[in-house]
Structures are given as structure tokens and as C-alpha cells.
C-alpha positions in Angstrom: 7.1 -29.4 -10.5 7.1 -26.2 -12.4 3.7 -25.2 -11.0 5.0 -25.6 -7.4 8.1 -23.5 -8.2 5.9 -20.7 -9.6 3.5 -20.8 -6.6 6.5 -20.7 -4.2 8.0 -17.8 -6.1 4.7 -15.9 -6.0 4.4 -16.6 -2.3 7.9 -15.3 -1.7 7.1 -12.2 -3.8 3.9 -11.5 -1.7 5.8 -12.0 1.6 8.5 -9.6 0.3 5.8 -7.0 -0.5 4.3 -7.5 3.0 7.7 -6.9 4.6 8.2 -3.8 2.5 4.8 -2.5 3.7 5.8 -3.3 7.3 9.1 -1.5 6.9 7.3 1.6 5.4 4.8 1.5 8.3 7.7 1.3 10.8 9.3 4.5 9.3 6.0 6.4 9.2 5.3 5.3 12.8 8.7 6.2 14.0 8.5 9.7 12.5 4.9 10.3 13.7 5.7 8.9 17.1 8.6 11.2 17.6 6.5 14.2 16.6 3.3 13.4 18.5 4.0 12.3 22.0 0.7 10.4 22.5 1.6 8.1 19.6 5.0 7.1 21.1 4.0 3.6 21.9 5.0 0.1 20.7 1.4 -0.6 20.1 1.2 2.3 17.6 4.4 1.1 15.8 3.1 -2.5 15.6 -0.3 -1.2 14.3 1.4 0.9 11.6 3.5 -2.1 10.6 0.5 -4.5 10.5 -1.6 -2.1 8.4 1.4 -1.6 6.0 1.9 -5.4 5.8 -1.7 -6.1 5.0 -2.0 -3.2 2.6 1.1 -4.0 0.5 0.3 -7.8 0.6 -3.3 -7.3 -0.7 -3.1 -4.2 -2.7 -0.1 -4.4 -5.0 -0.6 -7.6 -6.8 -4.3 -7.2 -8.1 -5.7 -9.9 -10.4 -6.6 -8.1 -13.7 -10.1 -7.8 -15.1 -11.1 -10.8 -17.3 -10.3 -10.2 -21.0 -13.3 -10.3 -23.3 -12.2 -11.9 -26.6 -12.7 -9.8 -29.7 -13.1 -6.6 -27.7 -11.3 -3.6 -29.1 -9.9 -0.7 -27.0 -12.8 1.5 -28.1 -15.3 -1.0 -27.0 -13.5 -1.3 -23.7 -13.7 2.4 -23.2 -17.4 2.5 -23.9 -18.0 -0.4 -21.5 -16.2 1.5 -18.8 -12.5 1.4 -19.1 -11.5 2.2 -15.5 -10.7 -0.8 -13.3 -11.6 0.4 -9.7 -9.2 -2.1 -8.1 -6.3 -1.2 -10.3 -6.9 2.5 -9.8 -7.2 2.3 -6.0 -4.1 0.1 -5.9 -2.0 2.5 -8.0 -3.1 5.7 -6.1 -2.9 3.9 -2.7 0.6 2.6 -3.4 1.7 6.1 -4.5 0.2 7.8 -1.4 1.6 5.2 1.0 5.1 5.1 -0.4 5.2 8.9 -0.7 4.4 9.2 3.0 7.0 6.5 3.8 9.6 8.3 1.6 8.9 11.6 3.4 9.2 9.9 6.8 12.5 8.2 6.0 13.9 11.5 4.7 12.9 13.3 7.9 14.2 10.6 10.1 17.5 10.3 8.4 18.1 14.0 8.1 17.0 14.6 11.7 14.4 17.2 10.7 11.3 18.0 12.7 8.7 19.6 10.5 5.6 21.4 11.7 2.9 19.2 13.2 0.6 19.9 10.2 3.2 18.2 7.9 3.5 15.2 10.2 -0.3 14.9 10.3 -0.4 15.1 6.5 2.2 12.3 6.3 0.1 10.1 8.7 -3.1 10.9 6.8 -1.4 10.1 3.5 -0.1 6.8 4.9 -3.5 5.7 6.3 -5.4 6.7 3.2 -2.9 5.0 1.0 -2.9 1.7 2.8 -6.7 1.8 3.2 -7.0 2.2 -0.6 -4.6 -0.7 -1.1 -6.7 -3.0 1.2 -9.9 -2.0 -0.5 -8.3 -2.6 -3.9 -7.2 -6.1 -2.8 -10.6 -6.9 -1.5 -12.3 -5.8 -4.8 -9.7 -7.7 -6.9 -10.2 -10.9 -4.9 -13.9 -10.7 -4.7 -14.3 -10.7 -8.5 -12.3 -14.0 -9.1 
């Protein structure tokens, strides 16, 4: 019984992360769509939401590297202490949420920045969620 409750809680957590990613994608898409006329379509908004949903679902909850018994921190550093999936997940989450935060701020305050800033927000979002998706794929491939 306890195992089923834990699995259900984990599934709810993952769906919550996916919905947060979709919401972030909606705000980035809304801001970019209002600034760049060619991207003012429902298809663009749905694509931004879908990419955010997949990125946040896969890229935030990465399975850790297997622990090697008896390994010290120094031995871990010598072996190569950087976990690519963890690094990509962290940087990707930061970039995506920074872009979403900037978009929400601009939408709420009714500001319209220069097109270069809007392009940077879009690039930050796409790079961030791409890094999350790659991190999730790496993390699941090593299981």
C-alpha cells in the first residue's frame, strides 16, 4: 500500500512540474507573440506550452548517478565529478524560469521592450527547455 501511495505522489509531483512548465511556456509565448506579429498564433502558444511541459516533466527530477560504495569525495573528483544530466538540468531550469519570469513581469507591467530583448527571452526559453529535455534523456538512459 505504501509503495502505491509513493508512486501516486511522485506521479502527481511530475504532473505538477509539467503544468508549471506549460504555464511558463504560455507566458513566454504570450509575451513573444505580442511583440512579434508572425508568432501571434494559437499553434505557437500550444507549441511553447508543449515544449515547457515536456522540459519541466523530464528535466527537473533527474535520477542521481549511482553511488559507489567506499568512494571518497576526492576519488569522485578524480573520476570526473560533474554529472552532465544534473548540470544541464540546473542550468536549463534556471534559463527557462528566468525567461518565464521576465515574460510575466513584462506582461503584468504592460511593458514592450526592444525586439532584441524579446528575442533573447525566446532564445533563453528555448535553450533552457532544450537543456532540460536533454538532461532528462541522459538521466533516464543511464538507469
